[in-house]
MARFI-386770 format. One record per residue (C-alpha): residue in one letter; x, y, z. Coordinates in Angstrom, 2 decimals, always signed. Layout:
<atoms>
A	X	Y	Z
...
</atoms>
This chain:
<atoms>
M	+81.26	+24.91	+155.48
T	+77.84	+26.59	+154.07
F	+76.70	+27.49	+157.51
P	+79.45	+30.05	+158.54
F	+79.06	+31.59	+155.00
R	+75.48	+32.37	+155.72
R	+76.36	+33.79	+158.76
L	+79.14	+35.87	+157.42
N	+76.70	+37.09	+154.62
K	+74.19	+38.43	+157.33
A	+76.58	+40.31	+159.15
I	+78.06	+41.93	+155.96
K	+74.53	+43.10	+154.51
P	+73.92	+45.79	+157.24
L	+77.48	+47.20	+156.82
V	+76.70	+47.15	+152.96
F	+73.76	+49.19	+153.40
A	+75.21	+51.49	+155.64
S	+77.89	+51.95	+153.21
F	+75.49	+52.89	+150.49
F	+73.29	+55.06	+152.22
A	+76.63	+56.93	+153.66
V	+77.82	+57.53	+150.04
L	+74.37	+58.68	+149.01
F	+74.16	+61.26	+151.74
W	+77.65	+62.22	+150.78
L	+76.68	+62.73	+147.17
M	+73.71	+64.65	+148.03
G	+75.73	+66.89	+150.30
C	+78.17	+67.57	+147.63
S	+75.27	+68.38	+145.41
T	+73.74	+71.00	+147.76
V	+77.29	+72.48	+148.17
Q	+77.72	+72.28	+144.58
K	+74.37	+74.16	+143.95
N	+75.39	+76.64	+146.55
I	+78.68	+77.40	+144.96
I	+76.77	+77.81	+141.61
T	+74.08	+80.15	+142.93
T	+76.81	+82.03	+144.80
T	+78.65	+82.37	+141.40
T	+75.64	+83.47	+139.81
K	+75.02	+86.21	+142.44
E	+78.45	+87.18	+142.05
K	+78.60	+87.52	+138.38
A	+75.29	+89.24	+138.71
V	+76.37	+91.85	+140.93
S	+79.89	+92.04	+139.03
S	+77.67	+92.66	+135.81
R	+75.91	+95.31	+137.45
V	+78.94	+96.98	+139.18
E	+80.34	+96.72	+135.41
K	+77.56	+98.59	+133.99
G	+78.07	+101.76	+136.77
I	+75.59	+100.61	+139.02
T	+76.25	+102.46	+142.48
E	+76.68	+100.67	+145.62
E	+73.69	+102.34	+146.92
S	+71.34	+100.81	+144.00
L	+73.24	+97.29	+144.46
K	+71.78	+97.52	+148.18
C	+68.08	+98.26	+146.91
I	+68.33	+95.44	+144.32
T	+69.78	+92.98	+146.82
C	+67.22	+93.48	+149.55
H	+64.38	+93.51	+147.03
E	+65.51	+90.13	+145.53
E	+66.18	+88.48	+148.78
R	+62.72	+89.60	+150.34
G	+60.89	+88.90	+146.95
V	+59.24	+92.56	+146.88
T	+58.72	+94.11	+143.32
H	+61.21	+91.53	+141.85
G	+59.60	+91.95	+138.36
W	+60.11	+95.62	+138.43
I	+64.13	+94.89	+139.09
A	+63.62	+92.58	+135.90
D	+62.10	+95.30	+133.93
W	+64.80	+98.08	+135.27
E	+67.46	+95.73	+134.37
G	+66.51	+95.54	+130.77
S	+66.02	+99.10	+130.30
M	+67.82	+101.92	+128.81
H	+68.47	+103.27	+132.44
A	+70.43	+100.06	+133.63
R	+72.47	+100.10	+130.39
K	+73.50	+103.74	+131.35
G	+74.11	+103.01	+134.98
V	+71.00	+104.97	+136.04
G	+70.17	+103.31	+139.40
C	+67.38	+103.63	+141.94
E	+68.59	+106.53	+144.11
A	+68.54	+108.63	+140.94
C	+64.86	+108.32	+140.99
H	+63.43	+107.36	+144.40
I	+65.83	+109.43	+146.76
N	+63.75	+112.56	+145.66
L	+64.02	+115.80	+146.94
A	+61.70	+117.51	+144.29
L	+59.04	+115.36	+145.55
E	+59.44	+116.41	+149.18
A	+59.24	+120.19	+147.82
A	+56.27	+119.45	+146.06
V	+54.50	+117.70	+148.65
R	+54.99	+121.04	+150.87
E	+54.05	+123.24	+148.40
A	+50.77	+121.44	+147.35
A	+50.06	+119.82	+150.80
G	+46.62	+117.62	+150.47
L	+47.10	+116.46	+146.95
E	+45.94	+113.00	+147.17
Y	+48.46	+111.41	+144.47
L	+51.41	+112.97	+146.32
S	+50.72	+112.20	+149.88
A	+48.40	+109.08	+150.02
E	+51.19	+106.56	+149.20
G	+54.18	+106.50	+151.13
S	+57.31	+103.85	+151.30
N	+57.68	+100.86	+153.39
C	+61.44	+100.96	+153.02
E	+63.48	+101.29	+155.97
D	+65.65	+104.19	+154.21
K	+63.04	+107.14	+155.16
R	+64.71	+109.05	+152.21
I	+62.99	+106.68	+149.56
H	+59.69	+107.56	+148.12
R	+57.68	+105.44	+146.22
Q	+56.49	+108.31	+143.90
V	+58.70	+109.84	+140.93
I	+57.51	+112.84	+139.47
A	+58.13	+114.68	+136.36
D	+60.35	+117.46	+137.93
N	+63.00	+114.43	+138.92
C	+62.82	+113.37	+135.17
G	+63.26	+116.64	+134.21
K	+66.86	+116.65	+135.59
C	+68.23	+114.67	+132.75
H	+65.56	+114.71	+130.47
I	+65.61	+118.47	+130.14
K	+64.23	+118.85	+126.41
Q	+61.25	+116.48	+127.37
Y	+60.50	+118.08	+130.34
N	+60.19	+121.68	+128.90
E	+58.04	+120.31	+126.38
F	+56.04	+118.42	+128.54
M	+55.41	+121.46	+130.78
K	+53.86	+123.48	+128.03
S	+51.42	+120.58	+127.18
R	+48.05	+119.54	+128.27
H	+49.20	+116.95	+130.27
S	+51.22	+119.20	+132.76
I	+48.04	+120.70	+133.99
G	+45.64	+117.56	+134.28
W	+45.55	+117.52	+137.94
K	+45.03	+121.24	+138.16
R	+42.00	+120.91	+135.56
M	+40.46	+118.26	+137.62
L	+40.47	+120.39	+140.97
E	+38.98	+123.16	+138.90
C	+36.21	+121.19	+138.18
S	+34.74	+121.82	+141.54
Q	+31.59	+119.42	+141.07
N	+33.92	+116.53	+141.07
L	+34.78	+117.36	+144.83
M	+31.51	+116.40	+145.62
L	+32.06	+112.68	+144.35
P	+33.31	+110.39	+147.27
K	+37.14	+110.29	+147.74
D	+37.68	+106.81	+146.94
V	+35.72	+107.18	+143.43
R	+37.75	+110.43	+142.80
T	+40.94	+108.36	+143.59
A	+39.90	+105.42	+141.15
K	+38.02	+107.44	+138.77
C	+39.62	+110.97	+138.22
A	+43.03	+110.85	+139.69
Q	+44.38	+107.84	+137.82
C	+44.44	+109.66	+134.67
H	+44.82	+113.20	+136.04
N	+47.69	+112.65	+138.08
I	+49.62	+112.66	+134.83
Q	+50.81	+116.13	+135.76
F	+53.25	+114.89	+138.07
K	+54.39	+111.92	+136.64
C	+55.78	+110.35	+132.96
D	+54.95	+106.68	+133.60
S	+51.37	+107.14	+132.52
C	+53.00	+106.92	+129.10
H	+56.52	+105.35	+129.76
T	+55.55	+102.48	+132.13
R	+57.50	+101.64	+134.98
H	+60.60	+100.51	+135.01
T	+61.27	+99.81	+131.60
F	+60.54	+103.34	+130.42
S	+60.11	+102.16	+126.99
T	+59.97	+104.53	+124.16
L	+58.41	+101.54	+122.16
E	+55.64	+101.04	+124.63
A	+54.78	+104.98	+124.86
K	+54.58	+105.00	+120.81
N	+51.72	+102.57	+120.65
P	+48.13	+103.91	+120.86
E	+47.37	+101.40	+123.46
A	+49.79	+103.67	+125.67
C	+47.43	+106.60	+125.14
G	+44.06	+104.43	+125.42
T	+44.21	+103.98	+129.21
C	+42.96	+107.64	+129.68
H	+41.78	+108.55	+126.25
M	+38.75	+106.49	+125.91
G	+34.96	+106.45	+127.15
S	+31.83	+108.18	+126.31
D	+33.15	+111.77	+127.15
H	+36.53	+111.32	+125.09
P	+36.70	+108.20	+123.08
H	+39.80	+109.16	+121.26
Y	+40.99	+105.48	+121.43
E	+37.96	+103.96	+119.95
I	+37.28	+106.73	+117.33
Y	+40.88	+106.24	+116.30
I	+41.24	+102.32	+116.22
S	+37.87	+101.69	+114.24
S	+38.73	+104.38	+111.83
K	+40.74	+103.67	+108.32
H	+43.82	+104.87	+110.13
G	+43.23	+102.01	+113.17
A	+42.15	+99.44	+110.81
V	+45.48	+99.90	+108.94
Y	+47.58	+99.72	+112.07
T	+45.71	+96.77	+113.35
A	+46.45	+94.86	+110.39
I	+49.79	+95.42	+110.71
Q	+50.18	+95.62	+114.48
S	+52.87	+92.72	+114.78
G	+56.23	+94.13	+115.03
I	+54.80	+97.59	+113.74
L	+57.00	+99.51	+115.89
K	+60.64	+98.98	+116.12
E	+63.12	+101.08	+118.10
S	+65.32	+101.53	+114.89
E	+62.42	+102.41	+112.70
S	+61.58	+105.90	+112.08
I	+57.85	+106.79	+112.93
H	+57.65	+108.29	+109.42
A	+58.15	+104.85	+107.90
L	+55.02	+103.51	+109.23
R	+51.92	+102.70	+106.83
A	+49.40	+104.25	+109.07
P	+49.84	+106.90	+111.91
V	+49.22	+106.42	+115.44
C	+48.53	+108.98	+117.77
I	+52.06	+110.69	+118.15
T	+52.67	+110.71	+114.67
C	+49.88	+113.69	+114.74
H	+50.17	+115.02	+118.20
M	+53.82	+114.24	+118.79
P	+55.61	+115.07	+115.48
Q	+59.65	+114.72	+115.70
G	+59.10	+113.36	+119.25
T	+57.72	+116.50	+120.86
H	+56.41	+116.00	+124.29
D	+54.29	+119.00	+123.94
I	+51.11	+116.95	+123.08
S	+49.20	+120.38	+122.45
F	+50.20	+120.13	+118.84
G	+47.44	+119.97	+116.37
L	+44.79	+120.55	+118.96
A	+42.72	+123.66	+118.37
Y	+39.98	+123.10	+121.40
G	+40.01	+122.31	+124.85
P	+42.04	+122.08	+127.39
V	+39.29	+120.68	+129.32
G	+38.01	+117.33	+127.57
G	+35.48	+118.53	+125.08
E	+34.94	+122.31	+125.23
P	+33.50	+123.45	+121.80
S	+35.46	+126.61	+121.90
Y	+38.84	+127.92	+120.72
I	+40.63	+128.40	+124.03
D	+44.66	+127.76	+124.82
R	+46.23	+125.55	+127.93
S	+45.60	+128.64	+130.16
G	+41.74	+128.86	+129.03
N	+42.36	+132.30	+127.27
P	+40.53	+132.48	+123.89
V	+42.55	+131.88	+120.61
D	+42.97	+134.55	+117.91
E	+42.45	+133.97	+114.10
V	+46.22	+134.44	+113.48
E	+46.86	+131.53	+116.25
L	+44.42	+129.35	+114.70
V	+45.84	+129.72	+111.14
K	+49.23	+128.72	+112.47
R	+47.82	+125.96	+114.25
R	+45.73	+124.72	+111.24
D	+49.21	+125.28	+108.91
A	+51.29	+123.11	+111.27
M	+48.52	+120.28	+111.35
L	+48.32	+120.42	+107.49
S	+51.98	+119.71	+107.29
V	+51.55	+116.67	+109.29
C	+48.62	+115.34	+107.09
S	+50.32	+116.20	+103.75
A	+53.08	+113.86	+104.64
C	+50.77	+111.11	+103.69
H	+47.76	+112.84	+101.94
S	+47.51	+115.34	+99.31
P	+47.35	+119.13	+100.50
S	+43.83	+119.58	+98.90
F	+42.26	+116.30	+100.51
A	+43.94	+117.35	+103.94
K	+42.30	+120.96	+103.46
K	+38.81	+119.65	+102.41
T	+38.72	+117.02	+105.29
L	+39.72	+119.43	+107.80
A	+37.34	+122.15	+106.19
N	+34.58	+119.40	+106.67
A	+35.50	+118.77	+110.21
D	+35.11	+122.38	+110.99
A	+31.84	+122.86	+109.40
I	+30.64	+119.81	+111.81
H	+32.27	+121.67	+114.79
K	+30.15	+124.85	+114.10
D	+27.07	+122.58	+113.98
V	+27.80	+121.27	+117.32
E	+28.41	+124.82	+118.74
N	+25.03	+125.78	+117.52
V	+23.22	+122.58	+119.39
V	+24.89	+123.34	+122.37
K	+23.93	+126.89	+122.39
E	+20.30	+125.86	+121.89
A	+20.66	+123.29	+124.62
K	+22.03	+125.92	+127.09
D	+19.34	+128.55	+126.12
I	+16.82	+125.80	+127.03
V	+18.19	+125.30	+130.50
F	+18.55	+128.95	+131.07
G	+15.04	+129.34	+130.13
L	+14.09	+126.93	+132.71
E	+16.12	+128.77	+135.17
K	+14.76	+132.17	+134.14
E	+10.96	+130.72	+134.82
G	+12.24	+129.40	+138.36
L	+11.71	+125.86	+137.43
F	+15.04	+124.77	+139.21
V	+15.56	+124.65	+142.83
S	+18.61	+127.06	+142.75
P	+19.78	+129.62	+140.44
I	+22.32	+127.99	+138.04
S	+25.99	+129.01	+137.67
E	+27.57	+128.45	+134.47
T	+31.10	+128.54	+135.77
S	+32.34	+128.23	+139.45
S	+35.96	+127.83	+141.17
I	+34.51	+126.74	+144.60
R	+32.70	+123.87	+145.98
L	+29.24	+124.12	+145.18
L	+26.61	+123.38	+148.09
G	+23.17	+122.05	+147.47
H	+21.59	+121.82	+144.15
A	+23.23	+123.53	+141.29
L	+24.10	+123.12	+137.44
I	+27.35	+123.90	+135.96
L	+27.02	+124.01	+131.99
G	+30.27	+123.01	+131.47
N	+32.44	+119.92	+130.99
P	+32.49	+117.36	+132.63
Q	+29.22	+117.37	+133.95
L	+28.25	+115.63	+137.18
Y	+25.71	+112.93	+136.72
S	+24.62	+112.30	+140.48
G	+21.70	+114.17	+142.30
K	+20.35	+115.96	+139.21
S	+17.28	+116.24	+137.49
R	+16.33	+114.75	+134.20
V	+16.77	+117.65	+132.21
E	+20.64	+117.99	+133.59
R	+21.25	+114.54	+133.23
L	+20.47	+114.97	+129.35
F	+22.51	+118.08	+129.18
S	+25.28	+115.71	+130.69
K	+24.49	+113.34	+127.78
L	+24.40	+115.76	+125.34
T	+27.91	+117.11	+126.33
C	+29.66	+113.66	+125.80
S	+27.81	+113.73	+122.28
T	+29.08	+116.93	+121.22
A	+32.77	+115.80	+121.76
I	+32.10	+112.36	+120.01
T	+30.71	+114.02	+116.80
W	+33.46	+116.84	+116.25
K	+36.45	+114.71	+117.44
G	+34.86	+111.82	+115.16
A	+34.99	+114.25	+112.26
Y	+38.52	+115.21	+112.90
H	+39.97	+111.67	+113.45
M	+38.01	+110.64	+110.04
N	+35.67	+108.11	+111.52
P	+32.13	+108.38	+110.15
D	+30.35	+106.31	+112.58
Y	+31.44	+108.33	+115.59
A	+30.71	+111.68	+113.80
H	+27.36	+110.50	+112.70
L	+25.30	+107.59	+114.43
R	+27.30	+107.86	+117.81
G	+27.68	+111.59	+117.71
W	+25.42	+113.76	+115.62
A	+22.25	+111.35	+115.64
E	+22.58	+111.08	+119.80
L	+23.04	+114.81	+119.77
Q	+19.91	+115.43	+118.10
M	+18.08	+112.95	+120.21
N	+19.43	+114.49	+123.39
L	+18.36	+118.06	+122.27
S	+14.95	+116.48	+121.65
D	+14.77	+114.91	+124.79
M	+15.63	+117.99	+126.55
K	+12.84	+120.21	+124.82
E	+10.07	+117.58	+125.41
E	+11.40	+117.62	+129.28
A	+11.38	+121.36	+129.27
R	+7.73	+121.38	+127.73
K	+6.80	+118.81	+130.53
L	+8.21	+121.28	+133.35
Q	+6.58	+124.09	+131.90
E	+3.31	+122.38	+131.38
E	+3.29	+121.30	+134.85
A	+4.19	+124.55	+136.25
E	+1.36	+126.09	+134.33
L	-1.10	+123.50	+135.70
R	+0.01	+124.39	+139.47
R	-0.26	+127.74	+138.63
K	-3.60	+127.54	+137.72
M	-4.69	+125.20	+140.37
G	-3.21	+127.77	+142.90
I	-0.63	+125.06	+144.26
K	+2.87	+126.60	+144.84
L	+5.74	+125.19	+142.70
R	+8.24	+124.96	+146.04
</atoms>
């Protein structure tokens, strides 16, 4: 009796295993189907949610395509958390941009507008979104922006003709990344969240306003104002919090009061970097009446935290430092013009120029070009940086930048220029006595 049962067991075992694997595969299939159903349901819910927010069918096509292809999906996530998404402002509102097409035609050759296209199959789509497009909805902010120095950033770069002597890739990486702010708003309101919270932070300004020629961020962050800001940086800015409630001012407190987008507020100088002269956005001299108005406006901001007498005294002290800096710059220019008059430069010097310069020439303006220059010219370039650091350090209440990094460097640069001028003059005199032509 035992033997038949053993044979029966051997016959059943394959059937049991086959049944087990059949059930396993069936369960796996059900799981896959269930996952697909869940995924489909999730996608349908996401689409339904987007439709409920008022997102157009055209935008949904963009989002679906980008998600399926895994293209810039991080930007979609940023957009979904933005006020634009909550208000039903979708992709086509910004990226189908007739204003950009007009700007490209009007200003053909501008690298920022023409260098980057779109790989989208819809040829109406532009990658770049210019400020004019934002201005269709944000009218007040756009009009204020157009009065500001930001709105002429690219124009000013092109007017600095010495920059055209730089290699194109250097200009693109060095100059254009900041100066293209003339055309766009996402230098401050980072794409695609366009968060006002992010734009309020000093770090938003620091990308461009830093470095040896205009170290605004470094001066601010290491000042007493910046020290307080850093100490309470965690959670310092909240969407519901008034900027006036902050313990320490940030950049927009002084330069964008009441949320104005005309960042020329409180700036008496410029508009090209660190010019030590009183000129307006168009480069015209500012008269005493206008300067008084600017000073009173600035004092109204300072007096929100400080006593009027303290604010007036601090600004008056910075004014005196600014005047001292102007005198040093004049002395430095006299040295260079004196060398030119004696014929110790290769070619005549032009203080200003609106055309591309060929050969060797010096522009006594800001910014200076640093390559292909003699030592005295390089020293003058360093001096122009020191001038900006000195008086900007004073106005931003940073003693280290006003003195050691500013005034001290300024004096050493001037001394080096005098020494170099003396050497050139002595060399020229020696050549003259020996009957050797200088050129």
